[in-house]
C-alpha positions in Angstrom: -8.8 6.9 9.7 -11.2 6.8 6.7 -9.8 8.7 3.8 -11.8 10.8 1.4 -10.8 11.2 -2.2 -12.2 14.7 -2.0 -10.6 15.6 1.4 -7.2 14.3 0.4 -4.7 12.2 2.4 -2.8 12.7 5.6 0.9 12.7 6.2 1.2 9.0 7.1 -1.0 7.9 4.2 1.1 10.0 1.8 4.3 8.5 3.1 3.0 5.0 2.5 1.8 5.8 -1.0 5.2 7.4 -1.8 6.9 4.2 -0.7 4.7 2.3 -3.1 5.1 4.7 -5.9 8.9 4.4 -5.8 8.7 0.7 -6.4 7.9 -0.8 -9.8 6.5 -4.0 -8.3 5.1 -2.6 -5.1 6.1 -3.9 -1.6 5.0 -6.8 0.5 2.9 -6.1 3.5 5.7 -7.5 5.7 8.1 -4.9 4.3 5.7 -2.1 4.8 5.0 -3.3 8.4 8.8 -3.2 9.0 8.6 0.5 8.1 5.9 1.0 10.8 2.8 0.9 8.6 -0.2 -0.7 10.3 -2.5 -3.3 8.8 -5.3 -0.9 9.5 -3.8 1.8 7.4 -3.1 -0.6 4.5 -6.7 -1.8 4.7 -8.0 1.8 4.5 -5.8 2.6 1.5 -7.1 -0.5 -0.3 -10.7 0.1 0.7 -10.5 3.7 -0.6 -8.9 2.7 -3.9 -5.5 4.2 -3.3 -3.7 0.8 -3.3 -4.3 -2.8 -4.2 -3.4 -6.0 -2.2 -2.6 -9.1 -4.2 -1.9 -12.4 -2.4 1.2 -14.3 -3.7 3.3 -17.3 -2.9 7.1 -17.1 -3.0 8.4 -20.5 -4.2 11.5 -22.0 -2.6 12.2 -24.9 -0.3 9.0 -24.0 1.5 6.2 -21.8 -0.1 5.8 -18.5 1.7 2.4 -16.7 1.5 2.5 -12.9 1.4 0.5 -10.0 0.2 1.9 -7.5 -2.4 0.7 -3.9 -2.1 0.8 -1.6 -5.2 -0.3 2.0 -5.7 -3.3 2.7 -8.0 -3.8 5.6 -10.4 -6.0 7.2 -7.7 -3.1 6.8 -5.2 -0.7 8.5 -7.6 -3.1 11.4 -8.2 -3.5 11.7 -4.4 0.2 12.2 -3.8 0.6 14.4 -6.9 -1.6 17.1 -5.5 
């Protein structure tokens, strides 16, 4: 499933990047997984520079750890053409 910046991206990768591009603050890994995105695909997108993964803690009665995914400029270029 390794992506190449020269080869382009596949349908599934494009769909995930489009989801991320539509959101100003990105999405949590949990939300993306609810949309059927695998951890392996997210890992590849981050490894290949199309997305970033930032750990965060939601504060409330109990802190909840999560990972926020955001699209990078390379990811935006990949879905643009």
